[in-house]
C-alpha angles and dihedrals in degrees: 000000000000122000089244095055091046091056093041090054091047092051088049091059121096117274133028119304112222118213114189121222113239129184109185136002095276095057089045090053091056095042089053090063093063112024135036096220135056133195115214096220121209090205092055097041094051088048097047104035098036105017088231137118121265098263102117110296097120113113113212098231089055092054091044092051090050093051088050090057092045091053094049091054097039110037095162102050131090114249117200108185129207110223096172108212093344086272090294103284119082089219090055092047091055093048091051091047092051092048094047092050090050094055097045110269112157097213148332138225118225116191131199099229124129126218133311084045125195139201109285091246095045128099124252100045117162125194135210123251104279094238089051091053093043090054090051092047092047091054091051090047090052090048100050121080104197103338115133108245118202112199108210132191127196096192115145102185110094100227089044093053093057093040093054097038087056093048092047090052089055092062130076093261111132097219135020122217125186102192123212092023107175111205150015089254092056091050087057092048093052091044089057092048098050092049116196092352112119110255125216124205123202117212121191127169111255091007128129099262122090121259108252136170122233088252093057091044091050091052089050089056097252114151104190132026121198118201101199105184116015092114093043098049092040089053091048092054097043096046090049092049092047095050095046087053092047091053091046091051090053092248099311110139115229122255111263118230104228091211102046109004126102112239138140094291097050089042092052092043087057095047094046090063088068093061111101096232095047099038112132127190101275122225113275092006097131102152 
């Protein structure tokens, strides 16, 4: 069974499938202990790999290489990959999709933004003419074999959101995403417009969308939820706190609690699980 088919079958099951945003191999190693699906977040990858905001800096070979490392360490997990606008050109988008499927990605998200692009929850987004995006999407759909393709619109005008969501649902895309959706009422409106097509909801801390539980999303008819940045933002807060405490302690490291603390032993144990001859079944990895 292919990775695309496994993710597609998971999405078709009752409830909302959570995919946790990861930004490097360490965050993925921790996420793999808790969830069986990962979202390769453009926001997180731009921040981690380049130290830059998510406004179009990602080069596709860097993203493909990252996904290849992820698949090598996590052979049982779903991997949904953010490919932004397909790196502008439809031919590049198809090349990237073909490469990602070859190395074991489960799916991709292709957006309709035009450059300069923005994070889906930022102001100032602009979208391509619908016909231009649909042509790119159709080329990607014709290129994939079994890869899950999420068609994403970043439209902000209310009439345009519904028009685009309906048009995307009429394609062979597997899942529809309206990013930056602002209310429960609008989730219901989009759900109605896309008919039976699976719907994805993107949650990001401090973003424009409401904070909803998986149970609430399931009741709204949402099939997939991506959590773009919980690992990134938790790491930011924890590192900032740890370094402030280190400075206050005049450089003396804190005592590590052997049972609960994270020190060299706990970190090494985590990373050893990514080695092929030591890899166990991780918690929740039911793929």
